[in-house]
KEFIKOL-610615 format. One record per residue (C-alpha): x, y, z. Coordinates in steps of 0.25 Angstrom, whole numbers. Last residue first. Layout:
<setors>
       x       y       z
       X       Y       Z
...
</setors>
This chain:
<setors>
       x       y       z
     -43      11     -62
     -44       1     -51
     -34       9     -41
     -29      -1     -31
     -25       1     -17
     -14      -4      -9
     -15      -3       6
      -4      -1      17
      -3      14      14
     -10      19       1
      -4      12     -10
      -9      12     -24
     -13       2     -35
     -17       5     -49
     -25      -1     -60
     -19      -3     -73
     -24     -17     -75
      -8     -23     -73
      -7     -17     -60
      -2      -2     -58
       6       2     -46
       7      15     -37
      12      21     -24
       3      30     -15
     -12      34     -13
     -17      39      -1
     -25      49      -8
     -33      56     -19
     -32      43     -29
     -36      46     -42
     -31      61     -44
     -31      65     -59
     -19      70     -65
     -18      76     -80
      -5      74     -86
     -12      78    -100
      -7      65    -108
      -3      55     -97
     -15      58     -88
     -10      56     -75
     -19      48     -64
     -17      50     -49
     -14      45     -35
     -12      53     -23
      -4      50     -11
       5      60     -16
       9      53     -28
       3      42     -35
       3      42     -50
      -4      36     -62
       0      38     -77
     -12      36     -85
     -12      28     -99
     -21      16     -95
     -10       6     -93
      -6      15     -81
       8      22     -79
      11      22     -65
      18      33     -58
      21      33     -41
      23      46     -35
      29      47     -20
      42      40     -17
      55      47     -11
      50      58      -4
      57      63       9
      55      72      21
      45      80      14
      43      94      16
      40      97       0
      38      85      -7
      26      91     -14
      13      83     -21
       1      88     -26
       2      81     -39
       3      85     -52
      14      95     -54
      18      96     -68
      30      93     -79
      30      88     -91
      41      87    -102
      54      84     -93
      66      84    -101
      75      73    -104
      72      74    -118
      71      58    -122
      67      54    -106
      53      65    -107
      51      68     -92
      37      70     -87
      34      76     -73
      22      75     -63
      25      85     -52
      19      81     -38
      33      77     -32
      41      73     -45
      33      63     -54
      39      58     -65
      36      52     -79
      46      48     -88
      41      50    -104
      38      40    -112
      23      46    -114
      15      35    -105
      26      39     -94
      38      31     -89
      37      35     -75
      43      42     -62
      40      42     -50
      44      50     -37
      52      60     -42
      56      69     -28
      60      82     -25
      54      92     -35
      59     105     -36
      59     106     -51
      53      94     -58
      61      85     -68
      74      88     -61
      84      82     -71
      93      69     -73
     100      63     -84
     109      52     -89
     110      43     -76
     119      31     -80
     118      16     -83
     122      18     -98
     111      10    -103
     101      12     -91
     100      28     -93
      97      35     -80
      88      46     -82
      86      56     -69
      75      63     -63
      78      72     -51
      71      77     -37
      74      90     -34
      80      96     -20
      93      88     -18
      99      89      -5
      89      79       2
      86      79      17
      91      66      24
      85      57      34
      79      48      24
      87      42      12
      86      54       0
      77      63      -5
      79      71     -16
      68      61     -24
      72      55     -37
      66      51     -51
      75      40     -60
      73      38     -75
      78      25     -81
      82      26     -96
      83      14    -105
      69      13    -111
      62      22    -100
      62      19     -85
      57      25     -72
      62      26     -59
      59      34     -46
      66      37     -32
      79      40     -34
      86      47     -22
      93      61     -23
     107      65     -17
     112      65     -32
     104      60     -43
     110      46     -46
     115      47     -32
     119      33     -30
     121      25     -44
     119      10     -43
     121       0     -52
     116     -15     -51
     120     -27     -57
     110     -40     -55
     114     -44     -69
      99     -46     -74
      91     -37     -66
     102     -26     -68
     102     -16     -57
     101       0     -58
     102       7     -46
     100      22     -43
     102      27     -30
      98      38     -20
     107      49     -15
     104      55      -1
     105      47      12
     101      49      26
      93      36      25
      97      28      14
      96      31       0
      83      33      -8
      85      22     -23
      82      21     -36
      82       7     -43
      83       1     -56
      81     -13     -61
      85     -17     -74
      82     -29     -83
      82     -18     -95
      68     -21    -100
      64     -26     -86
      66     -11     -81
      64     -10     -65
      63       2     -58
      63       4     -43
      65      19     -37
      61      19     -22
      73      11     -18
      76      15      -4
      88      14       3
     101      17      -5
     115      21       3
     122      13     -12
     126       1      -3
     111       0       2
     106      -2     -13
     101     -17     -13
     102     -27     -22
      93     -39     -29
      86     -44     -16
      77     -56     -19
      61     -55     -19
      61     -67     -20
      73     -74     -14
      77     -86     -19
      80     -92      -8
      70     -84       1
      72     -71       7
      60     -66       1
      53     -77      -8
      40     -73     -15
      39     -83     -25
      42     -80     -39
      35     -74     -50
      35     -60     -43
      50     -60     -44
      54     -50     -34
      66     -42     -33
      73     -34     -22
      82     -22     -23
      84     -17      -7
      88      -1      -6
      93      -3       8
      79      -3      16
      70      -1       8
      67     -10      -5
      66      -8     -19
      58     -20     -24
      59     -26     -39
      47     -34     -43
      48     -46     -53
      44     -53     -64
      50     -42     -76
      51     -30     -69
      44     -22     -58
      49     -10     -48
      44      -9     -33
      48       4     -24
      51       6      -9
      51      -9      -7
      49     -11       9
      55     -25      10
      51     -38       6
      48     -51      14
      33     -52      16
      22     -55       4
       8     -52       4
      -2     -56      -7
     -15     -48     -11
     -24     -56     -22
     -34     -47     -31
     -32     -55     -41
     -28     -48     -54
     -22     -36     -46
     -13     -44     -39
      -9     -36     -25
       5     -41     -18
      10     -37      -5
      24     -35       0
      32     -34      12
      39     -23      17
      42     -20      31
      43      -5      29
      33      -2      17
      28     -13      11
      28     -18      -4
      16     -19     -14
      15     -27     -26
       3     -26     -35
       3     -39     -44
       3     -39     -59
      13     -49     -60
      25     -41     -64
      22     -33     -50
      14     -20     -50
      21     -12     -40
      19      -5     -25
      28       1     -15
      28       5      -1
      15      -2       5
      12       0      21
      11     -14      28
       0     -19      33
       2     -25      48
       3     -40      50
       6     -41      67
      18     -49      72
      14     -61      78
      26     -67      89
      34     -78      86
      43     -83      97
      57     -86      97
      67     -92     107
      80     -89     114
      89     -96     124
     101     -89     127
     100     -94     141
     101     -83     150
      97     -72     141
      85     -80     135
      81     -75     121
      68     -74     118
      65     -69     104
      49     -65     101
      47     -67      86
      40     -59      75
      53     -59      66
      57     -45      69
      61     -52      83
      55     -47      97
      64     -49     108
      67     -55     121
      79     -57     129
      76     -67     139
      78     -64     155
      78     -76     166
      77     -90     162
      73     -92     147
      73    -106     145
      61    -108     152
      52     -97     151
      51     -86     163
      52     -76     151
      61     -64     158
      60     -54     147
      71     -45     141
      67     -36     129
      67     -34     114
      63     -27     101
      64     -29      86
      74     -41      86
      79     -46      73
      77     -59      68
      80     -75      67
      85     -76      84
      99     -82      79
     105     -82      94
     115     -76     103
     124     -67      97
     135     -61     106
     139     -46     105
     149     -40     115
     152     -28     121
     154     -33     135
     148     -24     142
     137     -21     132
     135     -35     129
     127     -36     117
     117     -48     113
     115     -55     100
     103     -62      92
     103     -66      79
      93     -61      68
     101     -53      60
     106     -47      72
      99     -46      86
      99     -38      99
     101     -39     113
     108     -31     124
     118     -34     134
     123     -31     149
     116     -43     155
     104     -49     163
      94     -39     159
      99     -36     145
      99     -22     141
      89     -17     131
      89     -24     119
      96     -19     105
      92     -11      93
      81     -15      85
      87     -29      80
      96     -29      68
     109     -28      74
     120     -29      62
     132     -24      70
     134     -21      83
     147      -9      86
     151      -9     100
     156       2     110
     153      15     102
     158      25     112
     147      35     118
     155      35     131
     144      34     141
     133      28     132
     142      17     126
     139      16     113
     134       2     105
     133       6      91
     123      -5      83
     129      -5      67
     119      -8      57
     126       0      46
     114       7      41
     111      11      52
     116      12      65
     112       3      78
     113      11      91
     116       5     104
     119      15     117
     124       8     128
     124      12     143
     113       0     146
     106       0     134
     102      12     125
      96       8     111
      96      14      97
      93       9      83
      95      15      70
     106      25      73
     105      29      59
     111      33      45
     125      30      49
     135      39      46
     137      44      60
     143      31      64
     157      33      66
     154      48      73
     149      40      85
     133      44      87
     132      50      99
     124      61      94
     121      71     107
     107      76     110
     105      85     123
      89      86     128
      93      88     141
      88      77     150
      83      68     138
      97      68     132
      97      63     119
     108      54     114
     108      55     100
     114      44      90
     116      49      76
     114      43      62
     110      50      50
      97      46      46
      96      45      58
      95      46      73
      99      36      84
      94      42      97
      99      40     111
      91      44     122
      95      50     136
      90      48     150
     102      46     155
      99      32     163
      88      30     155
      94      29     140
      84      29     129
      85      24     114
      82      31     101
      82      26      88
      78      32      73
      77      46      77
      77      49      62
      76      62      54
      91      68      55
      95      83      52
      97      87      66
      96      75      76
      86      74      86
      77      83      77
      68      91      86
      64      93      99
      62      79     107
      48      77     105
      39      75     117
      28      63     116
      16      62     125
      16      67     140
       8      57     148
      17      46     144
      31      52     138
      34      50     123
      48      56     121
      52      60     106
      63      59      96
      65      66      83
      72      64      69
      62      73      61
      58      61      51
      58      52      60
      56      49      76
      63      44      89
      58      40     102
      56      40     116
      47      34     128
      44      38     140
      36      29     150
      44      35     163
      58      31     155
      61      31     142
      58      19     131
      64      20     117
      57      21     103
      62      20      90
      57      25      77
      46      36      77
      42      40      63
      34      51      56
      39      63      64
      31      75      61
      24      78      73
      32      69      84
      25      57      90
      15      54      80
       3      49      89
       3      42     102
      -5      30      96
     -10      22     107
     -11       6     106
     -24      -1     110
     -29     -10     119
     -19      -8     130
     -11     -20     136
       1     -12     135
       2       2     133
       5       5     118
       9      18     114
      11      22      98
      20      34      95
      17      40      79
      27      44      71
      21      34      60
      33      26      59
      30      21      73
      35      23      87
      27      13      97
      27      14     111
      24       3     122
      20       7     137
      26      -2     147
      28      11     157
      43      10     154
      40      14     139
      39       2     129
      46       6     116
      44       3     103
      48      10      89
      48      10      74
      34       3      72
      31       5      57
      19       9      49
      10      18      61
      -1      26      57
     -10      17      67
      -2       7      76
     -11      -6      75
     -11     -14      88
      -8     -30      90
     -11     -36     104
      -7     -48     113
      -1     -56     102
       9     -69     107
      23     -69     106
      25     -79     118
      35     -69     127
      32     -55     123
      17     -57     124
      14     -49     111
       9     -35     107
       8     -30      93
       9     -15      87
       6     -13      75
      10      -4      62
      -1       2      53
       3       1      43
      14      -9      45
      27     -11      56
      25     -20      69
      28     -15      83
      29     -28      93
      26     -26     107
      30     -39     115
      25     -40     128
      29     -45     142
      17     -47     153
      20     -40     165
       4     -37     168
       5     -22     162
       9     -27     149
      25     -28     146
      35     -22     136
      44     -27     124
      45     -19     112
      46     -23      96
      48     -16      83
      46     -19      69
      38     -32      69
      33     -34      55
      22     -42      51
      19     -35      37
       7     -33      29
       6     -29      13
      -5     -27       4
     -15     -20      13
     -27     -16       6
     -33     -17      -9
     -38      -4      -8
     -46      -2     -20
     -47      11     -29
     -57       8     -39
     -55      18     -52
     -69      20     -58
     -74       9     -69
     -84       7     -78
     -84      -6     -86
     -91      -8     -99
     -88     -23    -103
     -94     -22    -117
     -95     -15    -129
     -96     -19    -144
     -94     -11    -157
     -99      -8    -170
     -94       7    -175
     -98      18    -184
     -91      32    -184
     -95      48    -182
    -105      47    -171
     -98      39    -162
     -99      24    -158
    -102      24    -141
    -101      17    -128
    -105      26    -118
    -102      24    -103
    -109      35     -93
    -105      44     -82
    -112      52     -72
    -111      62     -61
     -99      72     -68
    -100      85     -66
     -84      87     -67
     -78      77     -75
     -79      60     -73
     -65      57     -75
     -63      48     -88
     -61      34     -92
     -62      26    -104
     -59      10    -107
     -59       1    -119
     -57     -15    -120
     -57     -21    -133
     -66     -33    -138
     -61     -36    -151
     -67     -34    -165
     -60     -21    -169
     -47     -16    -161
     -49      -5    -162
     -60       5    -163
     -61      11    -149
     -64      24    -142
     -63      29    -128
     -71      42    -123
     -73      50    -110
     -85      58    -111
     -88      71    -103
     -99      79     -97
    -111      73    -102
    -123      80     -97
    -133      72     -89
    -137      84     -80
    -129      77     -67
    -116      77     -76
    -112      66     -86
     -99      58     -90
     -98      49    -101
     -87      37    -102
     -84      33    -117
     -81      20    -123
     -80      22    -139
     -83      15    -151
     -75      15    -165
     -78       7    -178
     -80      -6    -182
     -79     -21    -173
     -78     -14    -159
     -77     -22    -146
     -76     -14    -135
     -74     -18    -121
     -77      -7    -109
     -69       2    -100
     -74      13     -92
     -67      21     -83
     -72      33     -73
     -65      43     -66
     -73      50     -57
     -71      66     -55
     -84      69     -57
     -92      57     -51
    -100      46     -56
    -114      41     -57
    -119      31     -70
    -124      33     -83
    -130      21     -89
    -120      17    -101
    -120      22    -114
    -123      16    -128
    -117      23    -140
    -123      27    -154
    -116      37    -164
    -124      44    -175
    -117      49    -189
    -105      36    -193
    -119      27    -190
    -116      13    -190
    -114      13    -175
    -116      -2    -169
    -113      -3    -153
    -114     -16    -147
    -114     -17    -133
    -110     -32    -127
    -114     -46    -122
    -111     -59    -119
    -103     -57    -107
     -89     -52    -109
     -82     -46    -121
     -97     -49    -129
     -99     -48    -144
    -111     -51    -152
    -119     -52    -139
    -125     -40    -141
    -131     -27    -133
    -135     -16    -142
    -130      -1    -148
    -134       2    -162
    -146      11    -161
    -150      23    -156
    -139      33    -157
    -129      37    -144
    -135      36    -130
    -138      21    -130
    -141      16    -116
    -134       6    -105
    -135       2     -93
    -146     -10     -99
    -146     -10    -113
    -160      -6    -118
    -163     -10    -132
    -173     -20    -128
    -166     -25    -115
    -152     -25    -118
    -141     -34    -113
    -138     -36     -99
    -124     -41    -104
    -120     -27    -109
    -107     -28    -101
    -109     -16     -94
    -122     -18     -90
    -124      -6     -80
    -111       2     -77
    -107       1     -63
    -108      11     -52
     -99       2     -41
     -99      -5     -28
     -87     -11     -24
     -82     -22     -15
     -68     -27     -14
     -70     -40      -5
     -79     -51      -1
     -77     -65       6
     -88     -76       5
     -92     -86      16
    -105     -90      12
    -119     -96      17
    -131     -95      10
    -147     -93      14
    -147     -79      16
    -136     -74       8
    -122     -69       9
    -119     -55       6
    -111     -43       3
    -119     -31       1
    -114     -18      -7
    -122      -5      -5
    -131       5     -13
    -136      17      -9
    -146      28     -17
    -155      19     -25
    -169      25     -27
    -171      16     -40
    -162       7     -42
    -146       6     -44
    -143      -5     -55
    -136     -17     -50
    -123     -23     -52
    -118     -37     -44
    -102     -39     -42
     -94     -51     -38
     -79     -53     -40
     -75     -67     -35
     -61     -68     -25
     -59     -83     -22
     -63     -94     -12
     -76     -98     -20
     -78     -94     -34
     -91     -95     -32
    -101     -89     -23
    -104     -75     -27
    -117     -67     -27
    -122     -54     -35
    -133     -46     -29
    -141     -35     -32
    -150     -27     -23
    -163     -17     -23
    -167      -6     -14
    -163      -6       0
    -166       4       6
    -156      13      12
    -164      27      14
    -157      32       0
    -160      20      -7
    -153       7      -8
    -146      -2     -19
    -138     -16     -14
    -127     -23     -23
    -126     -35     -19
    -113     -45     -18
    -116     -60     -14
    -110     -71      -6
    -110     -85      -8
    -107     -98      -2
     -92    -102       2
     -78     -95       1
     -82     -84      -8
     -72     -73     -10
     -80     -61     -16
     -75     -48     -22
     -86     -38     -24
     -95     -30     -34
    -107     -21     -32
    -111     -14     -46
    -120      -3     -47
    -128       1     -59
    -135      15     -59
    -150      18     -60
    -152      23     -47
    -139      30     -42
    -132      26     -29
    -124      38     -21
    -124      30      -8
    -116      18      -4
    -123      10       6
    -113       3      17
    -108     -10      11
    -117     -22      15
    -111     -35      21
    -121     -47      21
    -126     -59      28
    -137     -68      25
    -145     -77      36
    -152     -92      36
    -141     -99      28
    -130     -95      38
    -114     -96      37
    -113     -82      30
     -97     -78      31
     -96     -64      23
     -81     -60      23
     -79     -46      18
     -65     -43      15
     -50     -41      19
     -35     -39      15
     -34     -29       3
     -42     -34      -8
     -48     -47     -11
     -48     -52       2
     -51     -66      11
     -47     -70      24
     -46     -55      29
     -60     -54      32
     -71     -44      36
     -83     -50      41
     -97     -53      39
    -102     -66      45
    -111     -59      57
    -124     -51      59
    -133     -55      44
    -136     -45      33
    -134     -30      35
    -119     -30      39
    -112     -18      36
    -100     -12      28
     -93       0      25
     -82      -2      37
     -84     -18      42
     -90     -17      57
     -84     -27      66
     -76     -17      74
     -74      -5      64
     -67     -14      53
     -55     -11      45
     -56      -7      32
     -52     -18      21
     -67     -22      19
     -63     -21       5
     -76     -12       0
     -73      -4      12
     -83       7       9
     -90       6      -3
     -87      18     -12
     -94      18     -25
     -86      11     -38
     -88      16     -51
     -90       4     -60
     -85     -10     -63
     -92     -22     -57
     -85     -35     -56
     -93     -47     -60
     -82     -55     -70
     -87     -68     -70
     -77     -78     -74
     -74     -83     -59
     -89     -88     -59
    -100     -82     -51
    -111     -88     -42
    -123     -82     -43
    -130     -86     -30
    -146     -80     -30
    -150     -72     -20
    -161     -70      -9
    -158     -58       1
    -167     -57      13
    -168     -44      16
    -184     -44      16
    -182     -48       2
    -170     -41      -6
    -170     -46     -21
    -159     -50     -29
    -156     -47     -44
    -143     -55     -51
    -136     -43     -60
    -130     -46     -72
    -116     -48     -76
    -105     -36     -78
     -94     -40     -86
     -79     -35     -82
     -69     -25     -87
     -58     -25     -76
     -57     -12     -68
     -43      -6     -69
</setors>
């Protein structure tokens, strides 16, 4: 929502022989100088785009040759800004935007920027050019104080005759020095003299004309909302009207225009109007907002409308009608269109998810770390010292789930994009080998074969493949285990040329003969109720298979297929390869290092190393205290562990895990007005404060599927395990502390629940309501009621049989739930239609259920609507449910969304009732506005929009990947 601001007179300047001579005008913090208008499309206005070499996209340097750079030291929005560092008193420097065409002579334009001055002064210029690129005129505004804080700076000017192009120049003068950061640059068509501070020249009011009546319109100092002047209308006639109209501005048909004003009515009724005009200057449409009371005080007014077909111009009319008399003052006229701002990455994590060890061509030992993020990264280290050697992005990948070093020394990475990546030690880049198997979105573990080959398993087709240098990928036919979507783990037995594949989400352990193609399930029947064979290793005639969710690792003899041992609680990624000095493997449990003797079938605890292993090898270190071979491992904590096999001496060396942007999984406005974002997979949290523009990042919270808010607290629904946490925003962020904040309230693991997509906190009841998706391979979500006062928990599994509860809303003493027919991953639904149910909070039971829209498989959003009914979205259908009559009173297909062919849908639509009275919704990657009276929809964002939150001013926030966007209405 654009803030009403006073526009101050412009400061003229002269261009002589390309040397800029300027007067410095310090701006105090009370001077509100940001422009409001119709934004023009500047490229890279917040400097977030990646550099092309040393080139800043959308900008060039017309003054000086150095001193301009993109910096992360300060930022107003996102993580970057433009730094002007001018150390010379004999030369100027400046960064100029690429010129924008379509400038109309006689129209007013405003350039605005946020400036952070640490020394000296900087300026923002709006510059006008003719069609040949010749500079015509310029206007500037300078800023030197306050220092070390973000300050809005704006300059407004009228485009001269022959103007066809304009630019924004960020500048430091010839004679001065400065260190100034600039961010969030805008160039807008704006109303001239919107606060009437330019006064009148005779009877002419700059930027305005009297289009109705011939008297009764004047600029006065009698009243002013801001500054010293306002526009006064005195209409003493009941047979004539009076009105003052702004100069016309160029707009486009279909453009949504908003106008706000302050009005001080002493008598009668006045109106604020938007008028749309065609190319022949014919009035096409008028949008009107009237005001008669309260009287004798400044009152905000607003009107908005979409420019109809044929529109080329618009104007603002301040008016008193024919039939009435009125006396009123107008001030602070603000013109706006919705502005979309990329607020940038909200969450970053340094998450080491998988590790492997190899060597370069000189025999130096290397450690490879795959980190989760968007994009994920590969980092290469010296395996003995932890020194970082190289780091690479893995485009399109959001997680690294498997790594294997082939016999030729080449590293391969399997990722959550379904892509296979290749790295040759010492190479300057990583090779993207593309999606291994078409239609497969995830490669899980990889394993090393012979002659440079590697093998991998995939999801959601439950397939496996071989990659061979010079040949490429060969898929092993279709689904490895019919009906199962995951080949979650894979191990290779070179002696028999066989693979062992761990299957989910109904556990199998498949032995695959590469010679014959024969497949056999060798998992003992006693473990067939497990969900996954999660990690699988083959070591010296033994098959290690970790079962999930029981976290028991089976040790199976290859010859007899009997379980020789069960190892509980292993937390490392599988077990090591065979020790070079004994018949042993190594692994960790809860940060403790263990060995297992394959001959003696015994387990021994060795040391508390503080974290779990994500990859390991055996090396000769040639260091004091480490004779012979040592077990060397990468720990999840970002350390290299060295454990000597002879002496038991051990130590840890830290290595730097690269930070990666994290995709946003959920957003919510908090009780403090900030917008909270929680990350996907590795979690983490970011906050954006709309009042200050300050962003803050936090670590220590998992993947929140949804967030609820009540009182001073946010409630996170964490995957996996359906863990519910409470975060008091008024207290320090201390995850894992004493007391912990956020703290865990409960989890629904005992009810086989996993993903809490339905989250609703009702402060008046002091209750938290949770709807969930069940575990992998399970159907039947749960509906939980938690009393925030007593901590009592009531859980109803299968509140709707075999369906998940993914959307919740509340009215009075009833909670309304929307379902999805899909359960956990790895199982097909049995139900065919999503349901709406009603839960009575006084009797604590379900009292009603219905199919609100026939044939729809998921209701992903519910809302207490502006009419007091429950609004819902079922696939692409908007429906309205009357709680009193228990009937659907409205239903219509509004959104081009279908879940036909979808593997699962738990989340899609997000609705918000805005203070402006409209309902906003994101669905299918788009954002819409819904008129509550007509149910007409208008597309606001055509692509890339998901999730939705509203700040205290009514502005909207949505997500695209790692970035949070603000839709400023």
